[in-house]
GUKOL-63075 format. One record per residue (C-alpha): residue in three letters; x, y, z. Coordinates in steps of 0.1 Angstrom, whole numbers. Example, Ala and Ser with C-alpha at 12.3 -4.5 7.8 and 13.67 -1.06 7.14 Angstrom:
2
> r	east	north	up
> ala	123	-45	78
> ser	137	-11	71
END
This chain:
689
> r	east	north	up
> unk	-1	2	1
> unk	17	31	-9
> unk	22	57	19
> unk	-1	92	22
> unk	7	123	40
> unk	-23	132	61
> unk	-21	168	49
> unk	-28	189	21
> unk	-21	221	6
> unk	-46	251	12
> unk	-46	264	-23
> unk	-44	229	-41
> unk	-71	216	-22
> unk	-94	247	-29
> unk	-86	238	-68
> unk	-100	204	-58
> unk	-134	220	-46
> unk	-137	244	-78
> unk	-130	211	-98
> unk	-163	199	-83
> unk	-179	226	-90
> unk	-172	219	-128
> unk	-178	185	-127
> unk	-211	199	-120
> unk	-210	217	-152
> unk	-208	182	-171
> unk	-230	159	-151
> unk	-258	150	-173
> unk	-281	147	-144
> unk	-282	184	-139
> unk	-307	206	-161
> unk	-287	225	-192
> unk	-290	256	-176
> unk	-280	252	-147
> unk	-252	232	-158
> unk	-248	267	-175
> unk	-247	284	-144
> unk	-220	260	-124
> unk	-196	268	-153
> unk	-200	305	-152
> unk	-197	299	-113
> unk	-160	279	-116
> unk	-146	309	-137
> unk	-159	335	-110
> unk	-145	315	-82
> unk	-113	311	-101
> unk	-112	349	-110
> unk	-117	358	-70
> unk	-92	329	-62
> unk	-63	343	-82
> unk	-73	379	-69
> unk	-72	372	-33
> unk	-47	339	-24
> unk	-28	340	-54
> unk	-24	373	-50
> unk	-16	371	-17
> unk	12	346	-26
> unk	29	370	-47
> unk	32	394	-18
> unk	50	367	4
> unk	89	357	0
> unk	99	333	-24
> unk	106	304	-2
> unk	86	311	25
> unk	66	276	38
> unk	31	269	46
> unk	28	247	79
> unk	12	213	66
> unk	29	205	31
> unk	61	229	37
> unk	54	241	2
> unk	73	275	-6
> unk	53	301	-17
> unk	72	298	-53
> unk	63	263	-52
> unk	26	268	-50
> unk	22	291	-76
> unk	40	269	-101
> unk	14	242	-87
> unk	-16	264	-92
> unk	-5	272	-123
> unk	-4	237	-137
> unk	-34	228	-122
> unk	-52	256	-134
> unk	-40	251	-171
> unk	-58	216	-168
> unk	-84	228	-152
> unk	-96	255	-180
> unk	-90	227	-208
> unk	-120	210	-190
> unk	-139	241	-189
> unk	-132	244	-230
> unk	-139	207	-233
> unk	-176	212	-214
> unk	-184	248	-225
> unk	-182	234	-266
> unk	-205	205	-253
> unk	-230	226	-241
> unk	-226	252	-270
> unk	-239	217	-286
> unk	-267	213	-261
> unk	-279	245	-264
> unk	-280	248	-306
> unk	-303	216	-302
> unk	-327	239	-280
> unk	-324	271	-300
> unk	-300	291	-287
> unk	-264	297	-310
> unk	-233	316	-300
> unk	-219	325	-337
> unk	-190	339	-350
> unk	-181	355	-386
> unk	-172	314	-400
> unk	-210	304	-392
> unk	-231	329	-404
> unk	-245	342	-438
> unk	-237	374	-458
> unk	-268	385	-452
> unk	-261	386	-413
> unk	-227	394	-419
> unk	-238	426	-437
> unk	-264	434	-410
> unk	-235	431	-383
> unk	-213	455	-401
> unk	-240	480	-405
> unk	-248	475	-364
> unk	-208	480	-355
> unk	-210	509	-375
> unk	-237	528	-361
> unk	-238	513	-328
> unk	-207	504	-315
> unk	-179	521	-333
> unk	-183	551	-322
> unk	-186	543	-282
> unk	-152	524	-288
> unk	-113	541	-276
> unk	-89	524	-298
> unk	-51	534	-286
> unk	-22	526	-307
> unk	10	520	-279
> unk	39	541	-290
> unk	60	569	-275
> unk	34	594	-274
> unk	11	565	-262
> unk	21	543	-235
> unk	7	513	-227
> unk	-27	519	-210
> unk	-39	506	-174
> unk	-64	475	-182
> unk	-93	473	-161
> unk	-95	438	-136
> unk	-117	416	-154
> unk	-124	433	-186
> unk	-117	420	-221
> unk	-95	441	-244
> unk	-88	435	-280
> unk	-52	431	-291
> unk	-38	435	-325
> unk	-6	434	-340
> unk	-5	463	-368
> unk	21	471	-392
> unk	19	510	-414
> unk	8	502	-449
> unk	34	509	-471
> unk	62	510	-449
> unk	89	484	-443
> unk	87	454	-423
> unk	98	458	-384
> unk	77	484	-375
> unk	53	464	-359
> unk	30	485	-327
> unk	5	468	-307
> unk	-33	481	-309
> unk	-59	480	-281
> unk	-96	482	-280
> unk	-117	482	-249
> unk	-144	458	-253
> unk	-161	457	-218
> unk	-185	489	-215
> unk	-218	493	-198
> unk	-233	509	-227
> unk	-224	479	-252
> unk	-245	447	-250
> unk	-227	416	-244
> unk	-245	397	-266
> unk	-258	408	-299
> unk	-285	395	-313
> unk	-290	384	-350
> unk	-318	395	-378
> unk	-341	367	-377
> unk	-349	357	-338
> unk	-378	340	-328
> unk	-396	326	-294
> unk	-377	293	-301
> unk	-345	303	-322
> unk	-321	326	-308
> unk	-284	335	-325
> unk	-263	359	-307
> unk	-230	369	-313
> unk	-205	380	-285
> unk	-195	420	-289
> unk	-163	410	-284
> unk	-162	390	-307
> unk	-178	414	-331
> unk	-152	442	-324
> unk	-122	421	-327
> unk	-138	416	-365
> unk	-136	451	-372
> unk	-105	457	-360
> unk	-90	463	-393
> unk	-121	490	-400
> unk	-110	506	-367
> unk	-72	504	-372
> unk	-74	512	-412
> unk	-44	529	-421
> unk	-27	496	-407
> unk	-25	462	-417
> unk	-37	434	-390
> unk	-9	410	-386
> unk	-25	392	-358
> unk	-54	398	-335
> unk	-65	383	-301
> unk	-89	390	-268
> unk	-69	391	-235
> unk	-89	396	-198
> unk	-66	401	-168
> unk	-72	394	-132
> unk	-56	418	-106
> unk	-45	411	-70
> unk	-74	423	-42
> unk	-49	416	-16
> unk	-54	449	-1
> unk	-38	455	35
> unk	-72	466	57
> unk	-57	469	91
> unk	-57	501	110
> unk	-17	507	112
> unk	-18	511	74
> unk	-40	545	79
> unk	-43	578	95
> unk	-55	575	128
> unk	-70	608	128
> unk	-90	599	95
> unk	-126	586	93
> unk	-128	549	94
> unk	-152	552	64
> unk	-131	574	44
> unk	-103	557	47
> unk	-117	524	37
> unk	-132	539	9
> unk	-94	548	-4
> unk	-83	512	2
> unk	-110	501	-21
> unk	-100	527	-49
> unk	-63	513	-43
> unk	-76	478	-47
> unk	-85	483	-81
> unk	-49	492	-94
> unk	-30	463	-80
> unk	-5	443	-100
> unk	-23	415	-129
> unk	-17	380	-112
> unk	-35	363	-147
> unk	-41	367	-183
> unk	-63	352	-205
> unk	-61	353	-243
> unk	-83	336	-268
> unk	-64	332	-298
> unk	-30	320	-308
> unk	-5	348	-310
> unk	32	349	-317
> unk	51	342	-289
> unk	71	376	-291
> unk	34	393	-288
> unk	26	376	-257
> unk	60	382	-242
> unk	60	419	-249
> unk	25	418	-232
> unk	38	404	-201
> unk	66	429	-203
> unk	38	453	-206
> unk	19	439	-176
> unk	48	426	-154
> unk	37	395	-159
> unk	58	360	-160
> unk	46	338	-191
> unk	39	312	-165
> unk	9	332	-158
> unk	-6	335	-190
> unk	-31	311	-203
> unk	-51	305	-233
> unk	-86	298	-236
> unk	-109	283	-263
> unk	-143	295	-245
> unk	-152	330	-241
> unk	-128	348	-218
> unk	-162	361	-195
> unk	-190	339	-191
> unk	-215	365	-174
> unk	-235	366	-205
> unk	-247	331	-193
> unk	-274	348	-173
> unk	-287	365	-204
> unk	-288	328	-222
> unk	-308	316	-195
> unk	-332	344	-193
> unk	-339	334	-230
> unk	-344	301	-225
> unk	-367	310	-193
> unk	-398	295	-208
> unk	-386	259	-210
> unk	-388	246	-178
> unk	-372	209	-186
> unk	-337	231	-187
> unk	-336	242	-148
> unk	-340	228	-118
> unk	-375	221	-103
> unk	-390	255	-89
> unk	-383	254	-52
> unk	-398	282	-25
> unk	-389	281	8
> unk	-413	270	30
> unk	-432	278	61
> unk	-419	265	93
> unk	-439	234	109
> unk	-439	247	148
> unk	-438	287	139
> unk	-473	303	142
> unk	-472	333	117
> unk	-506	349	132
> unk	-489	346	167
> unk	-461	368	186
> unk	-427	359	177
> unk	-411	371	210
> unk	-439	352	229
> unk	-432	319	207
> unk	-398	321	213
> unk	-402	330	251
> unk	-424	293	252
> unk	-396	273	236
> unk	-366	275	214
> unk	-376	282	174
> unk	-352	268	142
> unk	-348	277	112
> unk	-334	256	83
> unk	-327	277	50
> unk	-331	274	22
> unk	-359	249	28
> unk	-375	272	59
> unk	-385	309	51
> unk	-368	334	66
> unk	-397	354	70
> unk	-402	344	107
> unk	-365	363	119
> unk	-379	392	100
> unk	-411	394	116
> unk	-395	391	150
> unk	-372	423	142
> unk	-404	440	129
> unk	-419	429	160
> unk	-394	442	182
> unk	-389	472	164
> unk	-426	487	180
> unk	-428	464	208
> unk	-433	490	241
> unk	-411	464	259
> unk	-383	459	240
> unk	-357	487	246
> unk	-329	475	227
> unk	-318	456	197
> unk	-283	450	191
> unk	-268	429	156
> unk	-238	426	137
> unk	-241	428	98
> unk	-215	410	75
> unk	-232	412	41
> unk	-264	417	38
> unk	-290	424	4
> unk	-295	447	-16
> unk	-329	460	-1
> unk	-322	447	32
> unk	-356	442	51
> unk	-337	434	83
> unk	-317	471	81
> unk	-358	482	76
> unk	-365	470	104
> unk	-333	484	126
> unk	-339	515	117
> unk	-375	511	123
> unk	-367	505	156
> unk	-338	535	161
> unk	-369	561	146
> unk	-387	546	174
> unk	-368	556	201
> unk	-351	520	207
> unk	-312	518	215
> unk	-300	503	182
> unk	-267	494	179
> unk	-253	477	147
> unk	-217	462	141
> unk	-212	470	104
> unk	-185	451	92
> unk	-163	471	65
> unk	-140	448	57
> unk	-163	420	45
> unk	-142	410	12
> unk	-159	430	-19
> unk	-190	443	5
> unk	-170	472	15
> unk	-185	495	-6
> unk	-224	481	1
> unk	-214	477	39
> unk	-203	517	40
> unk	-235	531	25
> unk	-256	508	48
> unk	-235	521	80
> unk	-243	556	67
> unk	-283	550	61
> unk	-282	532	96
> unk	-261	563	114
> unk	-282	586	100
> unk	-316	571	113
> unk	-303	572	147
> unk	-286	536	152
> unk	-252	536	170
> unk	-230	522	148
> unk	-195	502	155
> unk	-168	490	135
> unk	-154	461	147
> unk	-117	454	166
> unk	-85	467	151
> unk	-70	434	130
> unk	-96	415	137
> unk	-131	412	120
> unk	-164	406	131
> unk	-178	376	113
> unk	-207	368	140
> unk	-243	361	133
> unk	-259	378	164
> unk	-287	396	170
> unk	-297	405	211
> unk	-331	416	219
> unk	-338	430	253
> unk	-369	435	268
> unk	-378	454	298
> unk	-412	450	314
> unk	-421	455	353
> unk	-384	461	362
> unk	-376	425	350
> unk	-346	421	322
> unk	-350	395	294
> unk	-334	385	264
> unk	-340	370	229
> unk	-309	361	212
> unk	-303	348	178
> unk	-274	333	164
> unk	-269	322	128
> unk	-247	304	108
> unk	-253	327	79
> unk	-256	364	69
> unk	-287	384	76
> unk	-291	382	42
> unk	-330	376	24
> unk	-315	365	-10
> unk	-286	342	3
> unk	-312	328	22
> unk	-330	312	-4
> unk	-295	297	-20
> unk	-272	289	9
> unk	-279	261	31
> unk	-276	279	71
> unk	-292	277	104
> unk	-306	301	128
> unk	-314	292	162
> unk	-337	318	185
> unk	-341	317	222
> unk	-351	333	253
> unk	-322	311	273
> unk	-312	338	301
> unk	-276	324	301
> unk	-269	326	264
> unk	-286	362	265
> unk	-268	375	293
> unk	-234	362	274
> unk	-245	378	244
> unk	-247	409	261
> unk	-212	405	272
> unk	-200	400	237
> unk	-218	433	225
> unk	-203	450	254
> unk	-170	438	247
> unk	-174	449	209
> unk	-186	484	218
> unk	-154	490	242
> unk	-129	475	218
> unk	-122	438	233
> unk	-129	402	231
> unk	-144	379	253
> unk	-125	362	276
> unk	-146	333	295
> unk	-177	322	285
> unk	-201	290	302
> unk	-222	286	270
> unk	-212	301	241
> unk	-183	297	219
> unk	-167	328	209
> unk	-134	334	191
> unk	-109	344	196
> unk	-103	333	233
> unk	-133	306	240
> unk	-136	288	208
> unk	-107	265	197
> unk	-100	258	231
> unk	-136	248	239
> unk	-135	224	207
> unk	-103	205	218
> unk	-117	200	250
> unk	-149	185	236
> unk	-126	163	218
> unk	-103	156	244
> unk	-132	145	262
> unk	-141	120	233
> unk	-105	105	228
> unk	-109	96	268
> unk	-138	76	259
> unk	-124	60	231
> unk	-95	48	255
> unk	-115	39	281
> unk	-134	14	254
> unk	-164	38	251
> unk	-184	47	216
> unk	-164	81	210
> unk	-177	100	178
> unk	-168	135	163
> unk	-191	150	139
> unk	-184	182	118
> unk	-198	202	91
> unk	-177	231	77
> unk	-170	253	45
> unk	-132	250	53
> unk	-107	227	74
> unk	-73	245	80
> unk	-65	250	112
> unk	-37	230	118
> unk	-40	226	155
> unk	-77	215	150
> unk	-64	189	127
> unk	-37	174	147
> unk	-67	168	173
> unk	-89	151	150
> unk	-55	125	143
> unk	-52	120	178
> unk	-84	111	178
> unk	-84	89	148
> unk	-59	70	167
> unk	-75	69	193
> unk	-104	48	176
> unk	-128	79	177
> unk	-153	76	145
> unk	-146	112	130
> unk	-171	123	104
> unk	-161	152	90
> unk	-188	171	60
> unk	-160	197	42
> unk	-176	213	16
> unk	-145	236	-1
> unk	-105	234	16
> unk	-99	200	36
> unk	-59	203	48
> unk	-63	170	62
> unk	-67	136	43
> unk	-93	112	54
> unk	-83	73	56
> unk	-43	72	58
> unk	-33	40	80
> unk	-21	45	113
> unk	-35	84	114
> unk	-67	91	96
> unk	-81	56	93
> unk	-113	65	115
> unk	-119	99	96
> unk	-139	104	69
> unk	-141	135	45
> unk	-170	141	21
> unk	-181	173	6
> unk	-212	181	-12
> unk	-216	204	-43
> unk	-251	210	-55
> unk	-277	229	-65
> unk	-271	253	-34
> unk	-243	262	-14
> unk	-235	246	17
> unk	-230	270	42
> unk	-241	260	78
> unk	-217	247	105
> unk	-224	219	130
> unk	-202	205	157
> unk	-208	175	171
> unk	-196	154	203
> unk	-209	124	212
> unk	-238	108	200
> unk	-274	101	207
> unk	-294	118	236
> unk	-262	128	253
> unk	-241	144	223
> unk	-235	179	225
> unk	-247	200	191
> unk	-235	231	185
> unk	-241	255	155
> unk	-217	283	143
> unk	-204	309	125
> unk	-170	294	119
> unk	-153	273	100
> unk	-123	253	113
> unk	-94	279	101
> unk	-71	301	119
> unk	-89	331	108
> unk	-117	319	120
> unk	-107	306	154
> unk	-82	329	162
> unk	-82	358	141
> unk	-118	366	141
> unk	-148	373	164
> unk	-172	343	158
> unk	-199	327	177
> unk	-210	290	183
> unk	-241	283	202
> unk	-254	251	221
> unk	-285	236	210
> unk	-305	229	242
> unk	-336	216	229
> unk	-339	183	224
> unk	-357	183	191
> unk	-338	209	175
> unk	-307	189	191
> unk	-323	158	170
> unk	-334	174	140
> unk	-300	187	134
> unk	-282	150	140
> unk	-308	139	114
> unk	-298	166	92
> unk	-263	154	93
> unk	-266	119	87
> unk	-286	125	56
> unk	-260	143	44
> unk	-237	119	54
> unk	-254	92	33
> unk	-257	114	3
> unk	-249	95	-29
> unk	-261	116	-57
> unk	-241	152	-48
> unk	-216	140	-22
> unk	-178	135	-30
> unk	-157	110	-8
> unk	-122	122	-4
> unk	-94	88	-8
> unk	-61	85	10
> unk	-43	102	-22
> unk	-67	134	-16
> unk	-85	130	-44
> unk	-123	131	-46
> unk	-147	107	-58
> unk	-188	107	-65
> unk	-197	85	-32
> unk	-208	46	-49
> unk	-245	43	-52
> unk	-241	3	-51
> unk	-272	0	-60
> unk	-288	16	-30
> unk	-315	42	-35
> unk	-303	73	-47
> unk	-302	103	-21
> unk	-297	137	-30
> unk	-297	154	7
> unk	-307	193	-5
> unk	-336	177	-28
> unk	-351	153	2
> unk	-350	179	29
> unk	-364	204	4
> unk	-393	178	0
> unk	-398	176	38
> unk	-398	213	41
> unk	-431	211	16
> unk	-444	180	35
> unk	-440	197	69
> unk	-451	233	60
> unk	-487	239	76
> unk	-515	230	54
> unk	-537	265	43
END
């Protein structure tokens, strides 16, 4: 038997996850338009990976080693580029196959080799009238230096030779193709309800480059797209202490758009000398350059989906979040929670009961304060509306708005202004530490008695993502939890972290250590010959201290089940190390996002839900919250959900000892798609009208 390491590199493990996303784009069981969506998600995931992770690797010394596989930064980058080429080739193959399927369904993306003369004439007239007046071509030369290229924008690039001049006087011509006023897809004449033919605007522009540069001969042409690093440093020591924090963040966001390129893609093979010249201008190594047969940008896929919306067979079956069985919408949410804990499971159940709770709290005369953490919210947030209404009604409203939520900074800056204008008290978190917890505390005072309603979730307060991400929301009137939540908010207001808790898990001081204590308890049980169990569901597993403890548990005989959607730096099934550990990843219609920690089994099991992944950035470098599930019915429900996901044999992939992932085998068993089954149960259990 070959010897395997029980550690995987973080970046390479993430690429394996994105490969699982790409697999969904080629899964014949997935409807065509959903396959297209997965292809687009794969690309946007990879873009962000290069912007964030690859960008940060370039900031490190080339010989700096990571702490699991001890690969240097340079070795990691080389491995990333090698694996990226494999993935991008697979993407090209899948895109071509999906285009063939689209054609059979009446939609075709054409080029000038596949259209009639009449269509070519139409496009020529269209280009002259609608596109060319909006373009800004440039020839790179002494008086016109190489232009600044926007992140993720497409540019047409041509090698030009002046007509009538001797060879050797070649120059580059560049035309921006990405614009808010130029449509991505241009319809050809003759489209009907069932037949649609389009050409991509960048392909149209590239075709007419001879018209744009009419005084030159075109020697070669291509489309390019670059990805820039987004690795901005948002730590306060980089900022002016006297400067308004929001203004400082706005400056940093503007800085991001001009960071160094980390990747270039091009659509047509060009002379290597031209690629080298582009790399010289962009300060890229040629290892960072990738050829793509598929379009460089796949955002047009959403428009293709809209065209085919009438054909329901090409989409997933429509699902709508259901009313929870144990919540009565006609009754006070506060009163229902005071009777017993309430629980929501998204996207299967609606977020409306929680929104109703906030709305009720904003007008309830007994409610004196609402305190809440906001990380990412929806564009037209009903959550924010209720907080504003509460402040206008004289409640003490304290909102921690995390301005460092990556790529949501501008949105959060705007929300913080609106909340502040309405009379809410705004805080921005701690120095050098993001607040990622999902915590809402409603404080009541009646007859001189103070009581609490505490909501703790695994996902953001975002109505839109609650219909696409799997998340949990627990609402409780437990006094001890309410008091500890109060302590959390008071600490945040003072710029401090919580040092000790009895009920809650609160990073950075009271989460990792408490998890290790509970793992140690299971290890002791196993060593005493008792049944011992650890079950964990997270998005990523990179915390080496927790990984080492899980390996120790495995060696002691503890059965460990891990559901890890994305990165897993722990490799399961390695003899004498992780032989008692299984790692599964579910990639399906909905984004798996909730976090579950379970220690022990049956009625005695300790079950927590949390906002924290098993990553050092979450366990030690952020403020995160985990809450114990005390209600026996809710605890049993979460354990059943976990068990169902462990039995998923349709969308689950099982990690093998060599670090690869394969679909869980059915072997004649009934197919179990945990997401579809949970939705079916939500429909079945919903109150009947």
